C-alpha positions in Angstrom: 29.9 4.4 -17.3 28.4 2.1 -19.7 26.0 3.6 -22.4 22.5 4.3 -21.7 20.0 1.4 -21.3 16.3 1.2 -21.2 14.6 0.0 -18.1 13.9 -3.2 -19.8 17.5 -3.8 -20.6 18.7 -2.8 -17.1 16.3 -5.2 -15.4 17.2 -8.1 -17.7 20.9 -7.5 -16.6 20.1 -7.2 -13.0 17.7 -10.1 -12.4 20.1 -12.5 -14.0 23.0 -12.0 -11.5 22.1 -12.7 -7.8 24.7 -10.4 -6.4 23.6 -7.6 -8.7 19.9 -8.2 -7.7 21.0 -8.1 -3.9 22.9 -4.9 -4.5 19.9 -3.3 -6.3 17.5 -4.4 -3.5 19.8 -2.7 -1.0 19.7 0.4 -3.1 16.0 0.1 -3.3 15.7 -0.2 0.4 17.9 2.9 1.0 16.0 4.9 -1.7 12.6 4.0 -0.3 13.8 4.7 3.4 15.4 8.1 2.5 12.6 9.3 0.2 10.2 9.6 3.1 12.6 12.0 4.8 13.2 14.1 1.6 9.4 14.4 1.2 8.7 15.4 4.9 11.5 17.9 4.5 9.9 19.4 1.3 6.6 19.4 3.1 7.9 21.2 6.2 10.0 23.7 4.3 7.5 24.6 1.6 4.0 23.6 2.4 3.3 25.3 5.8 0.2 27.2 4.4 -1.1 24.5 2.0 -3.1 21.9 4.0 -3.9 19.8 0.9 -0.2 19.7 0.0 0.8 18.9 3.4 -1.7 16.0 3.6 -0.7 14.6 0.2 3.0 14.7 1.1 2.4 13.2 4.4 0.6 10.2 2.8 3.3 9.9 0.1 6.1 9.8 2.8 4.2 7.1 4.8 3.8 5.0 1.7 7.5 5.3 0.9 8.2 4.0 4.4 5.9 1.2 3.8 7.8 0.4 0.6 11.0 0.3 2.6 9.4 -2.3 4.9 8.3 -4.4 2.0 11.7 -4.3 0.3 13.2 -5.0 3.7 11.3 -8.2 3.8 12.8 -9.2 0.4 16.3 -8.6 1.7 15.5 -10.5 5.0 14.3 -13.5 2.9 17.7 -13.5 1.2 19.5 -13.4 4.5 20.4 -9.8 4.7 19.4 -7.3 7.2 18.1 -4.1 5.6 20.2 -1.1 6.4 20.6 2.3 4.9 24.1 2.4 3.6 25.9 5.6 2.9 26.5 5.8 -0.7 27.1 8.5 -3.2 23.9 9.5 -4.9 24.1 9.4 -8.7 20.7 10.8 -9.5 19.8 13.3 -6.8 22.5 16.0 -6.9 21.2 18.0 -9.7 17.5 17.5 -9.1 17.7 18.4 -5.5 19.6 21.6 -6.3 16.7 22.6 -8.5 14.2 22.9 -5.6 13.4 26.4 -4.8 9.7 26.1 -3.6 6.8 23.6 -3.3 6.2 23.5 -7.0 9.7 22.8 -8.0 10.1 20.3 -5.2 7.0 18.5 -6.4 8.2 18.6 -10.0 11.4 16.9 -9.0 9.4 14.3 -7.3 7.3 13.9 -10.3 10.2 13.4 -12.7 11.8 10.9 -10.3 8.6 8.9 -9.8 8.0 8.8 -13.6 11.4 7.4 -14.1 11.0 4.9 -11.3 7.5 3.8 -12.6 9.2 2.7 -15.9 11.4 0.3 -13.9 8.6 -0.9 -11.6 6.3 -1.6 -14.6 9.0 -3.8 -16.1 9.6 -5.7 -12.9 5.9 -6.2 -12.1 5.1 -7.6 -15.5 8.3 -9.8 -15.9 7.3 -13.5 -15.6 10.9 -14.4 -15.1 11.4 -12.1 -12.1 11.7 -13.8 -8.8 8.1 -14.2 -7.6 8.5 -12.4 -4.3 10.2 -9.5 -5.9 7.5 -9.3 -8.6 4.8 -9.4 -5.9 6.3 -6.7 -3.9 6.6 -4.4 -6.9 3.0 -5.2 -8.0 2.0 -3.9 -4.5 4.2 -0.8 -4.8 3.2 0.1 -8.4 -0.3 1.6 -7.8 1.1 3.8 -4.9 4.0 5.0 -7.1 1.4 5.9 -9.9 -0.4 8.0 -7.3 2.9 9.6 -6.2 3.8 10.6 -9.7 0.3 12.0 -10.4 0.0 13.9 -7.1 3.6 15.4 -7.5 2.7 16.3 -11.1 -0.5 18.0 -10.2 1.1 19.9 -7.2 4.0 21.0 -9.4 2.2 22.4 -12.4 3.4 22.6 -16.0 5.9 25.5 -15.5 7.8 23.9 -12.6 7.9 20.5 -14.4 9.5 22.2 -17.4 11.8 24.2 -15.3 13.2 21.2 -13.5 13.4 18.9 -16.6 17.0 19.6 -17.3 18.1 18.7 -13.8 16.2 15.4 -14.0 17.8 14.7 -17.3 21.2 15.2 -15.9 20.4 12.8 -12.9 19.0 10.2 -15.4 22.2 10.4 -17.5 24.2 9.9 -14.4 22.3 6.7 -13.9 22.9 5.6 -17.6 19.2 5.3 -18.3 17.5 6.3 -21.5 13.8 7.2 -21.6 
């Protein structure tokens, strides 16, 4: 694995190579499409008695599906049919293992969304990014900010701290620095 990179460095490398950009868009599609199911599973397993958490997690899952549709449009514009490809997850193994309850599940979500926001902010503000990609991620950005904030609030400080190590292991597997 190469050394760690910032989101800015990662994006500059990715957007310059068409094949790498397409591979990343396919990964994005898979990530968005599968996120909805993970969030609904968290809701169904741990938020039965919490109407507010159930409502928030349902909204987030629906928005993740919408993001998959938007990214799917980017793939179709490039001649690819969006499909969820089976692929080893480099990030999720440790964070998912840290989930014990609603709070820890939301903490895992908050960490992942914060990491994702760093990438989305770079893409949305990059004047050299393909315009359609930048436009889609500008639409996604405010919803992802909501996701991170909602997850963080539902998690609480104790769960955020308890899951930080699992997130760091996942981020290291991606080769990303803060």
